[in-house]
C-alpha positions, 0 to 999 in steps of 0.5 A: 291626190285629192286635188287630182280627183277634184280636177277630174270630177270638175272636167267630168261635170263640165263635159256633161251637156247642161239642159237648155231651155228654148223659148220665145217672147211674144206680144200677148195680143198679136202673137208678134215676136218681141225682139231685144227683150231683156231677160234677167236671171234673178238668182245669178243677176245675168242678163240675156237679150232675145234675138230678132225673132224673139227667141232665147236659150236659157242654160238653167232653170230658175226665176226670170224677169222679162222686160221690154219698152212698151210692155209690162214686165213679167216675172216667171219661174221656169222649171221645165225644159219644154219649149217656153212661150212668154206673153207680154202685155201692152203698157198704156203709158208707152204705146209709141214703143209697142210692136204693131202688126197693122201693115203685116210687117211688125214694127214699132208704132213710132216707126210706122209710115202711116197714121195708126192708132192703138187702143189698148185694153185699158182704154177699152175698159174706161167706158161702158161695155155695151157700145163700141162707139164710145171706144173708137170715137177716141181716135182722131179722124174717126167718127162713129154715129150710133142711132141704136146699139144695132144702128151705127155708121163709122167714118174715117176721114169722111169716108163712108159718110154717104152710107145711109144705114151702116158702114161701108168703104172701110175694111175691118178684120177680127184677127185675120177674118174679114168682117167686111162682106163682098159689097164692102159693108162692115158691121163691128158693133155685133161683136162683144166688146169684152172679147176684144183686147186691142183695136188698131185703126189704120187711117187713109188708104192702106192699099198694099196689104188690105186692098179695097177700103178707101177710108182705112182698116179697123183691126180688132184683136180677140182677147188671147188666152193666157198661158200657164193660168186657169181662171174664171171671170163672171160679170153682171151689169145693170143700168138705165132703160132696162139694161141687164148684161151678164158675162162669163170668161173662162181661160185655161193655159198650160206651158204652150197651149191655151184656150179662152171662151167669152160668153155674154147676154145683153138685154135692154128695153131701150130709151125709145119706143120699139127699141128693145135689144137682145143679144147673146154672143160666144167667142172662142180663141185658142193658141197652140205653140207646137214647137220651135217653128210652128204655131196654130191659132183658132178664133170663132164667134157666134152672135144671136141678135134680135133688135127692134128698130125705132128708126129716125124721126122728123124735127118736130118729134126730135124736139118734142117727143124724142122717145117716140119711134117713127110712126110706121116702124112703131106700127109694124113693130119693125125689127132685125133678127140675125144669127152670125158666126165666123171661124178662122184657123191660122198656121204660123210657120217660122224658119231659121232662115229668117223667113216666116209664113202665115196662112189663115183660112176662114168662113162665116155666115149670116142669117137675118130676117128684117120686117120693115114698114115697106116690106119684109127682107130675108137675107142669108150670106155664106162666105169663105176665103184664104189669106196667106203671106210670106215675111222675110228679112234679107240684107241689101247693101248691108242694110236690112230689107223686110218684105211681105208678099201674099194674097187674099181670096174672098168669096161670099154667096148672098141670097135675098128675098123681099115680101109684102108687109101686110101689117096695115091689113091685119090690125088685130095681129101684133106687128108685121105680117108676111105677104106675097113675094116681091123679089128673089136674088142670088149674088156671088161676090168675090175678090182677089188681092195680091200684095207686096210690101217692103221696108228698107232701112236706108240708114239707122234713122231712115226707113223707106216703104213701098207697097203694091196691091192688085185687086180684081172684084166680080159680082154675079147676079141671078134673078129668081123672081117671075119675069114680067114687064113689071119685073124684068130679069136682072140676072147678069155679071159685073166686074170692075176693071183691075185696079193696081194701087201703089203706096210709098212712104218714109219714116225718119227717127229724129232721135230715140223718142221722136219720128217724122213720116210721110206717105202717099197711097192709092185706094178704092172702094167697091160698089154694091151690086144694088147700086149697079142695078138700073130700073129697067133691070139692066146692070150699069156696067159704066159705073166706076168704083170710087178711087183716091189718093191719100197724101200725108205727113205726120210726127209722133213721139214722146218727150219730157221723160216719156210723160207726154206722148203725141201724134200729129197728122196733116193729110189730103185725100182726093176722091174721084168717081164719087158714087151717089145713091139716088133714092127712087122709092122707100127701098130702091136706089141706083148708083151714079158717079157724080163727081169728086171730093177733097178731104183736107184734115188735121189730127192731133193726139196728146197723152200726158202722165202727170203722176206715175207711181205705185201709190197714185197714177194720174194721166190725161188725154186730148184728141182733136180732129179738124176737117175741111171736106168739100165737094170739089165737083158734084153734079146730080141731075140739075143740081150743082153742089160743087164747093159745098161741105161734104154731107154727114161729117162734123167740121170739128171733133174733140175728145178729152179725158182723165184717168186716175188709179190708186194703190188701194184699188180705187180708179176713175175715168172722165171722158168729154166729147165735143161734136161740131155741126154737120151738113144734113143735105148736099145742098147744105141748107140744113145743118145739125146742132153741135153737142157735147157729152160727158161720161164718168166711170168710177170703181174699186178693185180689191188688192189683197187677195192673189187668186180672187179679184173683185171689181165694182164699177159705176158709170154715168153717160151724158152726165149733164143730160144733153139733148142731141142727135146721135146719128143723122140720116143724110138727104132724108126725103119726104114721102106722102107729104110727111116731113123728112126724118133726119134725126136719131135722138140720142140717149139722155142722162143714163147710168150703169153699175156692175161687178166683175169677179175673177178667180184664178184656180 
C-alpha cells in the first residue's frame, strides 16, 4: 500500500509543470547575442548551451557559471523566474574569439573579411585618460596627430591627411549616432574617454553598411550599464601643466533594466601660451530588456568646452621657443567655445523566426563661438536622422545565409556667421573684439544610404560576403549677407551624382585558430560645401567627390596555445578625383580635383601572453605600419607633383608595449611609439623629423574588499623628454613676409597621478 501511494505521489509531482527560467546571454558592450555559450549548473553539474540567438531555458533556480571563448566567465545566482539577461565582458587575451558588430552582421573577429581592430577596456585604461590619441594610435594603419587636446587630425591608411585642422573622410559613430557631420567632418576627441568601453576600427572602404567614408569607420561604444548592480565610482587626476580632472560614474541595474551616468570635469593650463583647456561632459546610457523579443536602449552625451588655441608656429619658434603661441593667436587670445549634445534611442526587436529588426533615431546639436585673428566665427548645427536595418538568417542549399538590409537618413542644418576681429584696434581690451558682419550662411546638408550585406557559409570553413551601398548626398546654401559686387550672392544647391558602392570578400578558416581573408570594396568621401564655392560666388558643379577601390588580403589568428595572437594585412587603395583645398587667403579655400593617389601598405600586429596565471600576468605587443603612399597623378596649376610622397603621412609607424599585473594588486604598462618622418609639402622639399615617445603607467588596486575597490595610479608621458612636432600643418603658406607655420610643438616630459574609488552598494 505504501508503495502504491508513493508511486501516485511521484506521478503527481511529475505532472506539475516546473518553473522555467528564460534568458539570453549578450556581449556587455554591444548587446549582441552570444550563441553557444556554455552554462554550468554548479549544483547538479549539468551543462547547457545557448542557441544561435543566445537564448536559454533553465528548469531550476540555483548557481550557474556562464562561459564562452573570448569572454570572461561569470557566476550568477538565479532565484527568480523573470526573463534573465546575462552580460559577458571581453577577455583581452582572446580578442580573435570575440563577436564584433562592426559590419552589422555579428561574427567572430577571426572570421571578419575586412581589417577590423578591437580596443578593449583594458587597452583603453593602459594610458592617460585625457587624450584619446594615445589609444587609437595603438591600431596599425591609424595615426592621430594631436596639436592640443582640442586640435587633432585622424588618418586611416593615409585618408584624411590633407585635411588641415581636423578629421574628414572618415566616419565615426557613438553606438548608432553619427559623429560625422553633413560635410564629412568628424570630432571624436570631445567625448569623455572614461565613458567609452570599446573601440572598433574598420579600415579601408567599408562601403556596404556605412556609405561615405573612404578611409574607414571608428565605432565608439559607450560604457554599458551593468545589470543587478548599484555602484558609485569617483575619480581625481592631477598632473603637469595644471592638469586637474575629476569624475563621477554611477551605475544602477536591476534584473532587466540598467542605468549609467558618467560626469567629468577636465582643466589644464596647457604646455604652451594661450593653451588653457576646460571641458565638462555628461554621458548617460540605459538598457531595458522589456521581454523575450524587445529591447530598448538610450544613449545621450553633453559636452561644454572652452579651449584656447596656441596654433602652429614656424621652425625657429619650434626649435627655440616651443612654449610660445603663434603671435597673432596669442595677441587676439583666440579660443574655441562650444556646447555639444547628442541623443539616440534604439529599439531592438527579435522574432522567433530568426529575424531581427534594429531601429535607431538620433539627434544632435553643436553651438560654437571661435575668435580667430582674421575673424570671429559663430556656428550652429542641428542634426537628426534614423537608421534601421533588418537582420535575418535563412538556409540556402542547406547552408546558412546571413542578411542585413536597411537604410540611414541623415540631415543637418548648419548656420555660420563671421565678423571682423578688432583686437588690434582696441589694445586695452583683453583678446578679441567683435566688429561688423562679414558673412552669413545657412546650409542644409542631407544624405541617404541604402545598404545590403550578405554572408554565406559556402562550407564549414569558407565564408563569402557581398555588400552594396547606394548613396545620395545633397547640399543647399542660402546666403543671407548683403549682396554687392564685392559680395555676390552664393545661394544655390549642389548634389553629387548617385554613387553605388559594391563590396565582395571571403574568409577561409584554415583551422580553429587561423583564418585568411580577402576583400575588394569601393568607397567615396563627400566634398564640403565650402570647397564647392568659387570666388565669384558660384557653386562649382563640376567638382567630383573622391572615390576609390580598396584591395586587401590578410590573416589573423592565434598559435602556441593561444599565447600568440597575430594579424597581418596587405592592401592597395587607389583614389581618384583627389580633392585639393587651394588656399586663397587666411580663411578662404576652393576645392579642385587634382589627380590620383595610390596607397600601398603593410600592417602587422602581434600580442604575446608570456605568463597568464592568477599570481602574475605578463603580456607584450608590437604593431607595425609600413606605408608607400604616392601621388600617382597630381597637377595643381603649373606644378606637377606626380610621383611624390603623399603629404602628411609617416612612412613607418611602430608601437610596442608591455603589460603586467599581480594577484597582490600591482600593475604596470609601458608603451613605445616610433613615428617616421613625413612630407610637409606637396613638393616634398620639406620633411618633418622622426621621433620616438615612451609612456609609463603603474598602479595598485586593492584586492581584499568585495564592495570597496581603490585604484591608485601614476603615469609619465614622453619619459625621455623627446622634442618633437605632435602635429604638422601641411603646405603652410607665408603671409605678409612671415615664415610659414608648419609645427605644433609636442608636450615634453609630463606626469599625472590619480585615484579611483568604486563602491558597490
